[in-house]
C-alpha positions as a LaTeX table, in Angstrom:
\begin{tabular}{lrrr}
\hline
Residue & $x$ (\AA) & $y$ (\AA) & $z$ (\AA) \\
\hline
Unk1 & 5.80 & 3.33 & 13.15 \\
Unk2 & 6.67 & 1.12 & 10.17 \\
Unk3 & 5.26 & $-2.22$ & 9.07 \\
Unk4 & 7.74 & $-4.96$ & 8.23 \\
Unk5 & 5.98 & $-7.94$ & 6.64 \\
Unk6 & 7.12 & $-11.49$ & 7.36 \\
Unk7 & 7.75 & $-14.37$ & 4.92 \\
Unk8 & 5.89 & $-13.87$ & 1.61 \\
Unk9 & 3.58 & $-11.12$ & 2.84 \\
Unk10 & 3.27 & $-7.75$ & 1.07 \\
Unk11 & 1.96 & $-4.45$ & 2.49 \\
Unk12 & 0.00 & $-2.38$ & $-0.03$ \\
Unk13 & $-1.94$ & 0.86 & 0.02 \\
Unk14 & $-5.08$ & 0.90 & $-2.08$ \\
Unk15 & $-5.41$ & 3.56 & $-4.77$ \\
Unk16 & $-8.52$ & 5.74 & $-4.80$ \\
Unk17 & $-11.74$ & 4.20 & $-6.11$ \\
Unk18 & $-13.39$ & 5.75 & $-9.13$ \\
Unk19 & $-15.80$ & 8.44 & $-7.91$ \\
Unk20 & $-17.53$ & 9.03 & $-11.25$ \\
Unk21 & $-18.57$ & 6.80 & $-14.13$ \\
Unk22 & $-17.30$ & 7.32 & $-17.66$ \\
Unk23 & $-20.61$ & 9.08 & $-18.37$ \\
Unk24 & $-19.98$ & 11.58 & $-15.55$ \\
Unk25 & $-22.36$ & 10.16 & $-12.93$ \\
Unk26 & $-21.03$ & 10.70 & $-9.40$ \\
Unk27 & $-21.03$ & 7.50 & $-7.33$ \\
Unk28 & $-21.70$ & 7.37 & $-3.60$ \\
Unk29 & $-19.16$ & 5.52 & $-1.47$ \\
Unk30 & $-21.61$ & 2.59 & $-1.13$ \\
Unk31 & $-21.89$ & 2.28 & $-4.92$ \\
Unk32 & $-18.17$ & 2.50 & $-5.60$ \\
Unk33 & $-16.46$ & $-0.73$ & $-6.54$ \\
Unk34 & $-13.66$ & $-1.88$ & $-4.26$ \\
Unk35 & $-10.35$ & $-0.94$ & $-5.94$ \\
Unk36 & $-8.08$ & $-3.76$ & $-7.07$ \\
Unk37 & $-4.99$ & $-1.70$ & $-7.87$ \\
Unk38 & $-2.63$ & $-0.86$ & $-5.04$ \\
Unk39 & 0.86 & 0.53 & $-4.45$ \\
Unk40 & 3.41 & $-1.75$ & $-2.76$ \\
Unk41 & 4.66 & $-0.19$ & 0.49 \\
Unk42 & 6.75 & $-3.05$ & 1.95 \\
Unk43 & 7.74 & $-6.59$ & 0.94 \\
Unk44 & 8.72 & $-9.55$ & 3.11 \\
Unk45 & 11.90 & $-11.54$ & 2.40 \\
Unk46 & 10.05 & $-14.45$ & 0.77 \\
Unk47 & 9.21 & $-17.99$ & 1.81 \\
Unk48 & 11.45 & $-20.98$ & 2.30 \\
Unk49 & 10.68 & $-24.14$ & 0.33 \\
Unk50 & 12.95 & $-27.18$ & 0.53 \\
Unk51 & 15.60 & $-25.09$ & 2.27 \\
Unk52 & 15.70 & $-22.45$ & $-0.48$ \\
Unk53 & 14.50 & $-18.86$ & $-0.04$ \\
Unk54 & 12.07 & $-17.91$ & $-2.81$ \\
Unk55 & 11.89 & $-14.08$ & $-2.97$ \\
Unk56 & 8.66 & $-12.18$ & $-3.59$ \\
Unk57 & 8.21 & $-11.10$ & $-7.23$ \\
Unk58 & 7.33 & $-7.45$ & $-6.53$ \\
Unk59 & 9.26 & $-4.51$ & $-5.12$ \\
Unk60 & 8.41 & $-1.38$ & $-3.15$ \\
Unk61 & 6.79 & 1.23 & $-5.40$ \\
Unk62 & 5.22 & $-1.24$ & $-7.86$ \\
Unk63 & 1.55 & $-0.87$ & $-8.67$ \\
Unk64 & $-0.14$ & $-4.26$ & $-8.50$ \\
Unk65 & $-3.46$ & $-5.80$ & $-9.42$ \\
Unk66 & $-4.72$ & $-7.96$ & $-6.57$ \\
Unk67 & $-7.59$ & $-10.32$ & $-5.87$ \\
Unk68 & $-10.74$ & $-8.38$ & $-5.04$ \\
Unk69 & $-11.34$ & $-9.26$ & $-1.38$ \\
Unk70 & $-7.93$ & $-10.56$ & $-0.33$ \\
Unk71 & $-5.73$ & $-9.54$ & 2.55 \\
Unk72 & $-6.22$ & $-8.02$ & 5.97 \\
Unk73 & $-6.89$ & $-4.32$ & 6.34 \\
Unk74 & $-4.95$ & $-2.52$ & 9.08 \\
Unk75 & $-4.69$ & 1.10 & 10.19 \\
Unk76 & $-1.27$ & 2.45 & 11.26 \\
Unk77 & $-0.70$ & 6.10 & 12.20 \\
Unk78 & $-4.01$ & 7.07 & 10.57 \\
Unk79 & $-3.15$ & 5.43 & 7.22 \\
Unk80 & $-4.99$ & 2.36 & 5.91 \\
Unk81 & $-2.97$ & $-0.55$ & 4.52 \\
Unk82 & $-3.71$ & $-4.08$ & 3.37 \\
Unk83 & $-1.40$ & $-6.99$ & 4.20 \\
Unk84 & $-1.68$ & $-9.91$ & 1.79 \\
Unk85 & 0.20 & $-12.96$ & 0.62 \\
Unk86 & 2.25 & $-12.68$ & $-2.57$ \\
Unk87 & $-0.05$ & $-15.35$ & $-4.09$ \\
Unk88 & $-2.95$ & $-12.87$ & $-3.94$ \\
Unk89 & $-1.13$ & $-10.49$ & $-6.31$ \\
Unk90 & $-2.28$ & $-11.19$ & $-9.85$ \\
Unk91 & $-0.08$ & $-8.84$ & $-11.89$ \\
Unk92 & 2.16 & $-5.77$ & $-11.88$ \\
Unk93 & 0.56 & $-2.76$ & $-13.58$ \\
Unk94 & 2.94 & $-0.84$ & $-15.84$ \\
\hline
\end{tabular}
């Protein structure tokens, strides 16, 4: 099954959270910070304003920095994804 986002929505898959600190201390899952960097899996066509289609500014495969607790988490075929609005994406990580 595939996810096809509507309007200005973007489907992302979160990258792994850091499991150790820079000093080498192993963090439990409860102590790990929620990751903010994700990989773009699917992008909607964009939103219409004043009769003009405004496309989303990211593409499939981009790594993006997103707001910390934004979006809706969904599970499809055993994989976890987050669906969020394009406005919740803060930057593209290069």
